[in-house]
N, C-alpha and C positions, 0 to 999 in steps of 0.2 A: 869928731874930735875923740882923742883917747881920754878916758875917764877911769881913774882908779877909785872904786866906790868903797874901799875898805883898807885904810892904812893905819899903822900904829907908830907914827913918827915920834911920839913921846917916849917910846920904849928905850931902855938903856942901851940897846944895841946901836943906837944912832947918836949916842952922846958925843962921840968924837968927831963926827962929820955930818951932822944933820943938815946943815945948809948946803953942803955939797950934794947930798942925796936929793934934796929938793931941786937943786939946779940940774942934776942929771935927768930927773924926771921931765923937767921942762924941755931940756935939749932933746929928749926922746919923743916929744910931741904930746906929753900928757898935759891936758888943758885944765883939768880939775882933779882934786883929791878930796876924799872924805876921811877926816881924822876921827878915829873911833875911840869913844870912852869905854874903859873896862872897869873902872871903879872911881868913886867920887874923890878919893884921895889924890888922884892924878888929873882930875878934871880941869883944874886951873892950868896945868901945862898943856892939856889938849886944847882948851879954849884959847889959850895964848897963841898957839900955832895958827889957829883960824883967824884970829884978830890981826896977826902980823903978816898974813899972806892973802892976797886977793883971790888966789886960786885954790885955797884950802878952806873947807867948811868942816863942821864937826857935829858930833852927837853927844848925848849925855846918858850914862847908864852904868849898870853893874853886871859884869860877867858872872855866870853861875858859879865859877870857881870862888868868887869873892863874896857870894851871897851870905855866907856865915857871918861876915863882918857887918852886914847891913840888914839884920832881921827887922829893925824898926824903920826901914826905908818906906816912905809913903809916895803915892802917886803925886800928891801935892808938892812934895819937895822936888821931885823930878821935873814937874811942870814949871816950878819956880826957876830952876836952873835953865830949863829949855827956853825960857823967855828972853834969855840973853841974845845979843846979836850973833848971827852966823851959826846958830845951833839949828840943825835941820832934820834931826832924827832922834829917836829914843832907843837906847841900847849901846852896846851889845848886851843882850840879856838872853835868858833861856834856860836850858837844861843840859847838863853834862853828866851822864851816868857812867862814863868811862873811868874818870879819875875819882869821882865822888868826893871832891875836896870840900864840898859843903853838903850837909844832909839833904836828902832828896825832897823832903817836905819843905825845908827852908828855901831851896831853889825854886820850887813851884810857887810858894807864897810871894817871893820877891819878884818872880816873873810876872805874876798876875798884877802886881803893882805897876810894873812897866807897861803892861797892856792898858791899864786904866789911864796911865799918863799919856799914852799914845792917843787915846780917845779925847782926853782933856785938851791936848795941844793940837790935835789933828795932824800930828807928825807921823811919818812911817816908823814902824818898829823894826829894829835890826835883830834878828833871831839867830842865836847859836843853839844847835842841837847835836848831841852826840850820844848814840846808843840809848836813846830815850824815845824811840819812834812812837810807840803806843801812847805813852803819857803826853808827849808833845801834841800829837794829833788830837787827843781828847781835850786838852786844855784849849787849843786853838778853836776847836769846834764849839765847846761850851761858851767860850768868851765871845766868839762871833755871834752866837745865838742871843747873847745878852744885849749886845750893842756892837755895831761894826767898828773895825779899825783896819788900817792898812799895814801889811807886814811883808818883810823881806826875809827869805830863808838864805842867810849868808853862807857862802862857801859850802854849798850843799853837797854832802857826802853820805846822807842817810839813805834808807831803803826806798824802793819804788812805791811801796804802799803809802808811806808818808808823803812822798812827792805828789802822788795823785790827790790825797786828801788836802794838802796845802793848796794845790792848784785849784781844786774845786771850791775852796774857801776864798779864792781871790788872791792867793799869795804870789809874790814875786820871788825870783831866784837869782843868786849871783854865782858865777863860775870862777873858780880860782885855778892856780897852777897845778892843783891835783889832777885836773883834766889831762895834763900832759904826761903824767906818770905812767910808766909801762904797765903796772899792775892794776890800773884804775879802769878797767874795761867796763865794770858795772856802772861806775860814775858816768862814763861816756854814754852808755845806753840810756841812762836817766836824762842826761842833758839833751839827747836827741829827741826826747818826748816832752820836754818842758814847753810851756806856752810861749810861742815865738815872740810875742809882744811884751813879755814880762821877764826878760833875761838881761842881766847886766854883768859886768866883769869886775874883778878885784885881784889884788895881790895878797892881801892879809899880811903884808910885810911887817916885821922882818922874817916871817915864817913862810913855809911852803913855796920856796922859789921854784919857778917852772923850769922844765928842760928848755934850754941847755945849761941853766944855772943851778940845777938841783944840787943840794948839799951846801950851798953858800947862803949867806945872808940875802934875803929877798929885798927888793927895792921897787918903788913905783915905776921906775924906768923899764921894768920887765913886763909890764902889763900887756904890752903888744903881743907877747908870746901867748898869753891867755886868749887874746882876741883871735889870733891865728888858729889856735886849736879849736875854739868855738866855731869858727867859720868852717873848718874842715869837718867837724862832727855834724854840723847842720846842713852841709852842702851849700853854704852861702859863699859869695865872693867876700874878700876882705872888706871892700868898700861897703857892701851890703851889711856885713856884720857890724861894722863901725857905725853905720847909720842907724841900724836897728837898736843897738845897745845904747847909743846916745839918746835916741828918742825915748826909750824905756826909762833911762836914768832921769831925764827931766820930767817925765810924767810921775815917777815915783817920788823923787825929791823935789816937789814942786815949789818949795820956798826958795830954791836957787834960781836966780834970773838966768835965762838961757842966752848966752852970748849971740850976737848977730852973726849969722852964717854957720852956727854950730848945728 
C-alpha cells in the first residue's frame, strides 16, 4: 500500500479544500497518512484530523523553529499528550541551524526533552535536521548511549557522514520529493546507501512537491512519485519498493495495526 509518513494537513494551505485533498489521496491509492505535529498550539487540530479519519494517525511535538516558545516543555508533558488515542510518534523535533529561528542551545534542550519522551512512551522520534550535522550526530550518539530510543531521520537531506552515524545508531530514514529534484544528486547518492530495511517515504506536504508537480502545493496524492524515484535509485521494481517501504513503516510505527493484506 502507499503510505505518506509525513503530512501537514493542519497547515493553512489546506484550509480551503482539506477534505478534497484527503479524498484525492485516497483516490491515488494512499492507504495511510501520518499527520505531523509542529507545535503544541496546533496539536488539537492535528489530533482532530487523526480522530476524524480512520486512515490518518498523528504525532505530538515541537519543530525546532518553534522551540523558543517552548523552553519549559517537558518530556512528561509530551508523554501525557502522546497517551491520547491515535498518537503514534514524538515530533517533529530536532535542530535547524539554517534559519536559526530559535537559539541553538534552546533547540538542543527542547530536542533532548523529545528524546526522553520517546523513551517514556516507546514511540518513534521524528527528527528534523538542517545544517546541524555534527551537533545532531553528537546528541543522537550521547542520548543513545544513555538509554536507547527509536528514531526516524525525516526528509533526509543532510550530509553522508551524519547518514552513516544515524544508520549505525539504528536510525530510520524517510525519502521525500527532494529526491526527484534535478540538483539533488548528492541526496540520491545518500539514498542509494541507506539501510534497505529502514527506508520509508513521505511528501512533507504542502512543501517539497515532487517532479512533475514541483513549484505547486504538495499533496499526499503525489507520494507515488517519491516511491517511483526511490525504486529507480535503489534498482528496485515499483512493487518491491512498495512492499519494502510498507514493511519498514509498520515496523517503525508499530502502534498502527497493519491492515490485512497490506
